[in-house]
C-alpha positions, 0 to 999 in steps of 0.5 A: 450340068448346071441345074441353077439355070433351071430353077432360075427361070421356074422362079420367073413368073410367066403365065401366058401373056406375061412372059416378058421377064422370063423371055428376057432371062432367057435371052441373056443365058444365050448371049452369056453362052454365046449367041445372039438371041432376039425377041419375035414381035409376039415376044418369043425368044429366037437363037440361031446356032448357024448360018440359014437354019432348016430345023427348028427346035422348039420349047415353050417358056409360058406356064399355067396361071390366072387372070383377075376375073372380079373383085369381090365385096369382101376383099378377095379375087376370083380368078380366070384361068390361064391355060388349064391348072388342076384347081384341085392341085393349085389349091392351097398354093401362094400366088403373086398377083402382078398389078399394071404398076408393077407392084407385086402382092401376095396371097393364097388361092383358097376354096371358099369358107375353107375353114374345116371347122365350119364347113363340113362339105370341104371334103366333097366341094368340086373346086371350081374358078366360081367357088374358089379366091385368092386371099390377099396377104395386105389388108383388104376387107373390102373391093375398095382396099383392092382397089387401094393396093393398085389391084384391078380386073386384067391383073395376073395371078402367078403361082409359086412353083415350089421348086425342089431338087432330091438327093435321087435326082428327082426335079419337082416343081409346077412348071416342068410343062415345059421349063424344063424343056427350056433347059434342054434347049440351054444346054444344047447351045452350050454343047453345040458352042462347045464343040466349035461347031456353026450348024443350020439350026434355030432355037425357038422359046414359044410364049403362049403355048398353053393358049394354043398358038405360041409356035404358030409363027416367027421361024427362019424361012428355011425351016422344012423341020420341027423337033418340038421339045414338051413334057411326056405324058405320065400315067395310065395306059401311057407308056412314058417315065420320068427317067426316059425321054417319050417320042410322041407318035400321035396326041389329040391333033393327029400323028407327028411325022412318021420318018421323022419319028422313026428316025429318033427311035433309031437314034435312041436305040443306036446310042442307048437313050432310054426312051419309050414311044407314046400317044396321049390322048388329051394333049396338042403341042407348039408343032400342033399350033406350028402345022395348023398355022400352015408351016410347011414342017415335017414335025416331031415331038420328044419330051422328058417324062413329067408326072402329075401334068397340070399340077404337082410336076415331078421329073428326072434328072435322067429324063432331062439328060436323055431329051439332051441326049436325043436331041444331040444325037438328031443334030449331030446325025443330021450336020 
């Protein structure tokens, strides 16, 4: 598989609200595969793999990030979080500030007074947006200096993902949640195109999942099932692992469709696909948003296990491939 597609997508800044470049890239990838993809009015990507789709397979391209909330008198920036980035893990990250006139200004996200030689309380200080700042790489020693650079309140702060693939098969990078699942959709499109079949499936790349309303709307009229792809949780009291596909029975919004989940488990067993069934206590998905919006779908949730969610994330190519295989097994079984 061509993991450069994943690497390229991860490199494109796409915090919720600033996803147009990543969505345009997705449209181009799908067109190169041989499908007509388009943007919804909200900027999500939709692509039909056949006529009159009844199944939508969804993933989200938007990521965590920040927005400039204040320009400090010393030339640094405060941010307001987009989604829920874990600030301890994001401390020290390089960032890109995206201005309204399309300038990109780099910097670093740091704790206030970050020099250990003058601050004896660094290790004991809670990291919050109120005591952390962006240190800009352009000369800026005052609020006026920052404004002269073209930076203003409302500009997006994009964190560097630090993408890396290891010889052992791990993919470690911020934003495996959920660009790894977008890569799964690329591979599904390729395999279905190569099969020569037209299947009544709609691919949907939402762009506001991290803020709760990405998958609320935008579907073909005959959709009755949603297979939602998002990261599987890896952690204490969870069964998921990076080398398998997780099948979620329930998250914080409630249980997913029982018969749909049962079918996925049976297909995983039948096809020898490594899987785990899991419950996520602090989690919501595009499937949750679709149901809350009143869509009359049966919804299931699956995804490769991702370690250290909303921090310095990592998954494994075996988990990605297991997710692809389960999606293909479901499409082939159904159509």
